[in-house]
Steps between C-alpha positions, in 0.01 A plus 500: 500500500704387800887471495672310780873514589515306829528796752245722306172491312428788286231602260578597129242773479351666208621842378181660646571341847876625491384854425288494819795399713714767664849545380672314784281198480542481124873512522507241778274268297700536192820424693350187638378399156862545351639289788252224426560509134873488550451169693320353198170459660217431263168684508255211454497175697820442700868437435453135592259436199176467708194695385300613797133469429395627841649513852624146573408359163771458226518344154805392303592283203838324479690362210575140600874421541414176324353534162234252371499380145142626470318783662634842615683366809334785710397470869230716652511576872245683720637586840245566780565637844239340734517809712294678256302228328279208597466166321158353407424137403212474254369166387198383305446254790427803713378763253315278270465528126747394227878534491610836396815640338728693733387823345135415552570409870662834541227711337223311704664541833705819475847336517826679414691170423375145438698179474412130494439354849652167382408185324157350530343157475305333226174643635610846392482665839668308781846606568759220494659593831364634813279814454307679759358860507346598838208249548506378140704188460567405132736219586567389861779267423864599536713317259839377627661546169393862473739670731397858459196695649426866421328646815323834511215678666633500859263376773705640770719822553881513488551244219610577141228612272593223258774222495606182328505212744761235410374168652851354538611792708182612678222314658154572346333456847690811611315702236155345448332726760691814402371550147173485328605404160730225381600379156733199459711441189819335392814640641769617261758675729531390861569706810861438454470669162571177304347383173298183606348420169658205319590508130208384297409496143249766356506871477221741516372845593453546876412719794661494842447654838801591703602690808812718533719541801331826589156343509377623166280264301597444137274385221728376212395399144672384191332433169825347383516114534758384757526187706400566857851416642678734241256784572570471867870535423429811293295658779777442754739688272281815470529776760173388680645383840253211490451323849255246376286423202201282412355380170171624392407390143652425163406476127202689361342547835783708659377853543589838646308815472582842620290817486615791714468883440464471120768238462389157376668177424313183401734187496386153427642161406650484149662167493361167625670208663666387178646853426256547224257798457182460693148542356439788265871544448561603857281806453224401744464544869333188648249504785622378834297399803714623792711817526688713744422858469660821641306798644629822664453540877299792627420616855541809716509812282477272194859420516635183356698270739373669812459171689836329416725447800711210395840599360757283336684469838182402691442243228828349551435490870155339436650236268766403749248462778270294279744234400 
């Protein structure tokens, strides 16, 4: 079990292991342990509340600062560092077959995390906004009212591994040849970190994709029904440092699945657009046609993240040049 205290990382070893250490090393290790314990460091997870599932991948559940009259008022967040993980777009348009639950998508394609790619049209497969994955174009049209595009799978070097493009602040033409995959959805928080969703009636479960100021990608889920405007206000109060956010799905179709190193979380929409329990009393994951999945990067010496060169600083420079 690892114990971190900022300047040190030590191992709490078993008694057998301690017995094998020489006396000096044992005394030094115990001294460092006492220092860390005196600073109030916890042994599992981290002192900021995040549970590390693997390097660059974190899970946390927040109690909402605004309580709903129904539901548990909990918010689930998965934080992904694109330096260590790649994003994959999977659709029935490209892969065929029927819509699957997020868990089924994960099991079929070896995905660590799965979330809705966004809302789809009445044909059950075409994305509402622009959607392109390499040479497969699900929807060529870019909607003017949908101001946010999630771009990933870089086509050129020296660009961020993944990013949210705000169409009011950045020209899409500057990015269309730099990435292989684009998913357009409705903007929730703009590049100035402002809530741009007007107050509207209706509250439901929902799932959101966001980007923080360090370039991490956040998958955010709540089963508790909130209006979208109010949920944005809640997210901006949480210690997430959100730079931008986009709406993915709501109601019974909202879905987030995580399966990493023996840890599993299966979240799906509980409350529909009227704030009432969805089918089967909210105890059923519904199949969805398009998803974004997360896989670990591997390369030289089987190390994750070996090919990542874009830091948060380089990303900031890239954004400034692309406006």
